[in-house]
N, C-alpha and C positions, 0 to 999 in steps of 0.2 A: 504494500500500500504506500510505502514511502516513495517509491519511484513514481507513482501516479501523482502524488502531490508535487514532486519535483517538476514533472511535465506541466502540470496546470499552472504552478507559480512561475515557471520559466516562460510559458506562453504569455501570461499576463505581464510579466516584466519586459518581455520583448516588445509587446504591443505598446506599453507605456514608453519604452525607450524610443520606439519609432515616432511617437507623438512628440516627444521632447526634442528630438533631432530636427534641425531645420532642413527644408527641402524634401524631396521625395526619395524614399528608399526603394531600391529595385529588387532586392532579394525576395524570394517567395515566402509565403507565410510559414511554411514548415521550417525554413531556415531561420526565420525570426524566432521561432520557438526554441530551436537548438541554441542560437546565440543567447537567448534569454536564460536558458538553463546554465550555460557556461558562465555568463555574467553573474548569476546567482551563486554559483559555486565559488567564483572568485571573491565575491562580496562576503560570503560566509567565511572563507579562509582569512581574509583581511580582518574581519570582525573577531575571529578567534585569536588571531595573531596579536591584536591590540587589546584583547581581554574583554570585549563586549559581546562575545558570541552567544552567551547564555546569561541573561540577567533576569531579575524578578519582573514580572509584568510583561508588557509588550516590548519587544526588542527593536525600538525605533531606529537606533543607530545601525543595527545589523541590516534592517530593511532598507535604509538609505544607502548603505554600502552595496547591497545587492543591486539596487536600482542603478547606482553609479557604475557598477561593473557591467550591467546589461547595456547601459548607454554606450560605454566604451567598446564593448564587444560588437554591438549592433553597428556602430559607426565604422569600426575597422573592418568588420565583416562585409558591410555593404561596399566599401571601397575595394576590398579584395574581390568580391563577386563581380563588380563592374569591370575590374581589370581582367578577370578571367573570361568574361563574356564579351569583352570589347565594347561595352556600352560607354557612352559619354554622359557626364553630368549635365543636366539641363536646368537645374535648380527647381 
């Protein structure tokens, strides 16, 4: 069941990251979900590293770090996707 939550949260994080990033993202929706999952894992790792990975109540800092990781991965992933497919950014 843990993997199902990772997919759902990763998908939501990827969608929010696409909304935050300026311009149009060109990667397909399934790739956005994968990028969101990767960003969430990176955010969790950073939260654990700085000691806020598991706190009492809602882990707001961890969630913000997950979102920041997703924005970073979706942005870099979109650039890589465009480079691999030969598309040009049209804003």
